[in-house]
C-alpha positions in Angstrom: 28.1 11.3 -8.8 26.6 8.1 -7.4 25.0 8.0 -3.9 27.3 7.1 -1.0 27.2 3.6 0.5 26.5 3.1 4.1 29.4 2.4 6.5 27.2 0.2 8.7 27.6 -2.8 6.4 24.1 -4.0 7.4 23.1 -6.0 4.3 22.7 -9.7 4.9 21.5 -12.5 2.7 18.9 -15.3 2.9 19.1 -18.4 0.7 15.6 -19.0 -0.7 14.5 -21.6 -3.2 14.3 -18.9 -5.9 17.8 -17.7 -5.0 19.5 -15.3 -2.6 17.5 -12.4 -1.2 19.2 -9.5 0.6 17.9 -7.6 3.6 19.1 -5.0 6.0 19.7 -6.1 9.6 18.9 -3.4 12.3 20.9 -5.6 14.7 24.0 -3.9 13.5 22.8 -0.7 15.2 22.6 -2.7 18.5 26.1 -4.1 17.9 27.3 -0.6 17.5 25.9 0.4 20.8 23.4 2.8 19.3 20.1 1.2 20.5 18.6 -1.7 22.4 16.3 -3.5 19.9 14.5 -5.5 22.6 13.3 -2.2 24.2 12.3 -0.6 20.9 8.7 -0.5 19.6 8.0 -2.4 16.4 6.9 0.8 14.6 10.3 2.4 15.4 12.1 -0.8 14.2 10.3 -0.4 10.8 11.5 3.2 10.6 15.0 2.2 11.6 15.1 -0.4 8.8 13.8 2.1 6.3 16.5 4.7 7.1 19.2 2.1 7.4 18.3 0.5 4.0 18.1 3.9 2.3 21.4 5.0 3.6 23.0 2.4 1.3 23.0 4.4 -1.9 19.6 5.9 -1.2 18.0 9.1 0.1 19.4 8.7 3.7 22.8 9.1 5.2 24.7 7.5 8.1 23.9 10.6 10.1 20.2 10.0 9.5 20.7 6.4 10.7 22.4 7.6 13.9 19.7 10.2 14.4 16.9 7.6 14.1 18.8 5.2 16.4 19.0 7.9 19.1 15.3 7.5 19.7 14.3 6.6 23.2 10.9 6.5 25.0 11.9 9.7 26.8 13.9 11.3 24.0 13.1 12.2 20.5 15.6 13.9 18.2 14.6 17.3 16.9 15.9 16.8 13.4 13.9 15.1 10.7 14.7 11.8 9.0 13.8 10.9 5.4 11.2 8.1 5.2 10.7 6.4 1.9 7.6 4.2 2.0 7.5 0.9 0.1 4.5 2.1 -1.9 1.7 4.7 -2.2 -2.1 4.2 -2.1 -4.6 6.8 -3.4 -8.3 7.2 -3.8 -9.6 8.9 -6.9 -10.6 12.3 -5.5 -7.1 13.0 -4.2 -5.2 10.7 -6.6 -6.9 12.1 -9.7 -5.1 15.5 -9.6 -1.8 13.6 -9.1 -2.4 11.7 -12.3 -3.3 15.0 -14.1 0.0 16.4 -13.0 1.9 13.3 -14.2 0.1 13.5 -17.6 0.9 17.3 -17.9 4.5 16.6 -17.2 4.5 13.9 -19.9 3.1 16.4 -22.4 5.9 18.9 -21.6 8.5 16.2 -22.0 7.0 15.0 -25.3 6.9 18.6 -26.6 10.6 18.9 -25.8 11.3 15.9 -28.1 12.0 13.4 -25.3 10.4 10.1 -24.3 7.4 11.0 -22.1 7.7 7.6 -20.3 10.6 9.0 -18.3 7.9 10.6 -16.2 6.9 7.6 -14.0 6.5 7.0 -10.3 9.7 5.6 -8.8 7.8 3.5 -6.2 4.8 1.2 -6.7 1.7 3.4 -6.6 -2.0 2.3 -6.7 -5.1 4.4 -7.2 -8.4 2.9 -6.2 -11.5 4.5 -7.8 -14.1 4.4 -5.0 -14.9 7.9 -3.7 -17.4 8.9 -6.4 -20.1 6.3 -5.6 -23.4 7.5 -4.3 -26.4 5.5 -3.0 -29.4 6.0 -5.2 -30.7 2.4 -4.9 -30.7 0.1 -1.8 -32.3 -2.9 -0.3 -32.9 -4.4 -3.8 -31.2 -7.1 -5.8 -30.2 -4.6 -8.5 -28.9 -1.9 -6.1 -25.2 -2.5 -6.9 -25.7 -2.5 -10.7 -28.0 0.6 -10.5 -25.6 2.6 -8.3 -22.6 1.7 -10.6 -24.6 2.8 -13.7 -25.4 6.2 -12.1 -21.8 6.5 -11.0 -20.5 6.1 -14.5 -23.1 8.6 -15.8 -22.0 11.3 -13.3 -18.3 10.8 -13.8 -18.0 10.0 -17.6 -15.3 12.5 -18.4 -13.3 11.8 -15.3 -13.5 8.1 -15.7 -12.4 8.3 -19.4 -9.2 10.1 -18.2 -8.6 7.5 -15.5 -9.2 4.8 -18.0 -6.4 6.3 -20.1 -4.2 6.4 -17.1 -5.0 2.7 -16.4 -3.7 1.8 -19.9 -0.8 4.1 -20.2 2.7 2.7 -20.1 3.5 3.3 -16.4 6.0 1.0 -14.7 4.8 1.8 -11.2 1.2 3.0 -11.4 -1.9 0.8 -11.3 -5.5 2.0 -11.4 -8.1 -0.2 -9.7 -11.4 0.3 -11.5 -14.8 1.4 -10.0 -16.9 -1.2 -8.3 -13.9 -3.1 -6.9 -14.4 -2.0 -3.3 -13.4 0.7 -0.8 -9.8 1.7 -1.1 -8.8 0.6 2.4 -10.4 -2.8 2.0 -8.7 -3.2 -1.4 -5.4 -2.2 0.1 -5.8 -4.7 2.9 -7.0 -7.7 0.8 -5.1 -7.2 -2.5 -2.4 -4.5 -2.5 -0.5 -5.1 0.7 2.5 -7.4 0.6 3.6 -7.4 4.2 7.1 -8.1 2.9 8.1 -6.3 -0.4 11.0 -6.9 -2.7 12.8 -4.7 -5.1 15.6 -5.3 -7.6 18.8 -3.2 -7.0 22.3 -3.2 -8.2 23.1 -5.5 -5.3 20.4 -8.0 -6.2 16.9 -8.6 -4.8 16.2 -6.8 -1.5 13.4 -7.7 0.8 12.0 -5.2 3.3 8.9 -4.6 5.5 5.9 -3.3 3.6 5.0 0.4 4.4 2.8 2.8 2.7 1.6 6.4 2.6 -1.9 7.1 1.4 -3.8 10.2 0.3 -6.7 9.3 2.6 -6.6 9.7 6.4 -7.9 6.2 7.1 -5.0 4.6 5.3 -4.2 3.5 8.8 -6.6 0.5 8.3 -3.6 -1.3 6.9 -1.9 -1.2 10.3 -4.2 -4.1 11.3 -2.1 -6.3 8.9 1.2 -5.3 10.5 1.9 -2.8 7.7 3.1 0.7 8.9 1.1 3.3 7.0 -0.9 6.5 7.4 -2.5 9.2 5.4 -0.8 12.5 4.2 -1.8 15.2 1.7 -2.0 14.8 -2.0 1.1 17.0 -2.6 3.2 14.8 -0.2 2.0 11.6 -2.0 2.9 13.0 -5.4 6.4 14.1 -4.1 7.0 10.6 -2.7 5.8 9.0 -6.0 8.5 11.0 -7.8 11.3 10.1 -5.5 11.2 12.8 -2.8 11.3 11.2 0.7 8.7 12.1 3.3 10.6 14.1 6.0 9.4 13.5 9.5 10.5 13.7 13.1 11.0 10.5 15.0 7.7 10.0 16.6 6.6 9.4 20.2 5.0 6.0 20.6 2.1 5.2 23.0 1.6 1.6 23.9 -1.8 0.1 24.5 -1.7 -3.3 26.2 -4.7 -5.6 25.3 -5.7 -8.5 27.5 -8.5 -11.1 27.5 -11.2 -11.5 24.9 -14.2 -9.5 23.8 -17.4 -10.3 25.8 -20.1 -12.3 24.0 -22.3 -10.0 21.9 -19.7 -7.2 21.6 -17.8 -6.3 18.4 -14.6 -4.6 17.2 -16.7 -1.5 16.8 -17.5 -1.5 20.6 -13.8 -2.1 21.3 -12.5 0.7 19.1 -15.0 3.2 20.5 -13.8 2.4 24.0 -10.2 2.8 22.9 -11.0 6.1 21.1 -12.6 7.5 24.3 -9.6 6.4 26.3 -6.9 7.7 23.9 -8.6 11.1 23.4 -8.2 11.6 27.1 -4.6 10.6 27.0 -3.8 12.7 24.0 -2.1 11.0 21.1 -2.0 13.6 18.3 1.1 13.2 16.1 2.0 10.0 18.0 2.2 6.4 16.9 -0.1 4.1 18.9 1.2 0.5 19.1 -1.0 -2.3 20.4 0.6 -5.3 22.2 -0.2 -7.9 24.8 -1.8 -11.3 25.1 -5.2 -10.0 23.9 -3.9 -9.5 20.4 -4.0 -13.2 19.7 -7.8 -13.1 20.2 -8.3 -10.5 17.6 -8.6 -11.5 13.9 -7.3 -9.2 11.2 -10.7 -7.8 10.6 -10.9 -6.6 14.2 -7.4 -5.3 14.1 -8.1 -3.4 10.9 -11.1 -1.8 12.6 -8.9 -0.5 15.4 -6.3 0.7 12.9 -8.9 2.4 10.7 -10.0 4.6 13.6 -6.6 6.0 14.3 -7.4 9.5 12.9 -10.5 9.5 15.1 -8.5 9.1 18.3 -6.0 11.6 16.9 -3.0 9.3 16.3 -0.8 9.1 13.2 -1.4 5.3 13.1 -2.7 2.4 15.2 -0.2 -0.4 14.6 
């Protein structure tokens, strides 16, 4: 039995040089009288698009769409919605066990006489090997090479396994080798797409980038306008294998930024001030969304610093 199609008829098309690209217009929800888009935070708009798109033959239903669209600043529905992120990002300490599970499942499938490659993440998944590095050498020209050499000595067996994973015939799993950089910086500079595309039965579909990570500071990607946050390794593995992440529609706390940073101050000073303020407000399990004229004076590196600290001020994300 094939998944049901949405009754909202939200799919639209853009004519690009490379051909037609489809997308899902949340404006249909406003046309149906379900929500006022102009008064809806951008984080909620991303969630609305996600549920709307996945109601068209995906993991969501029209009831989920109506549920998500019932969100208001003073009202949050008490029933969960299925959120299917565009991709998954892991670091090696929490991502390693996930790859072990995938390898074990492939062994079982092979023993049953079937093609083991049917065990494969259903959404793009990246694991960045960065969490095993230790600082044995510093303040010398050879510090990087020396620390990497010791890292390989300490993690030989584990790295051999992850090297196998890097070369296995996955369709949707990439392994970023040691020495490339910290997972959040790699995610920001190399992995994020801001707009992702996928091939479906109805053609190419474009949608906002979103990600779930196995590290709490995955929120650093919020500085690029990508909705993402950290969850547990089990949740990440479930999402990789096609199980949506069920969540309540969140409360959103807005932070209006104005002016510019004083001379001599940095994004670290700013985020520490924001953290102190938001801890007093109380933003646990809430999405924090920054807006206002001050944003135009903050480069991506400063925005990423603010997003990175979301777990420290208790929020799910700092978008």
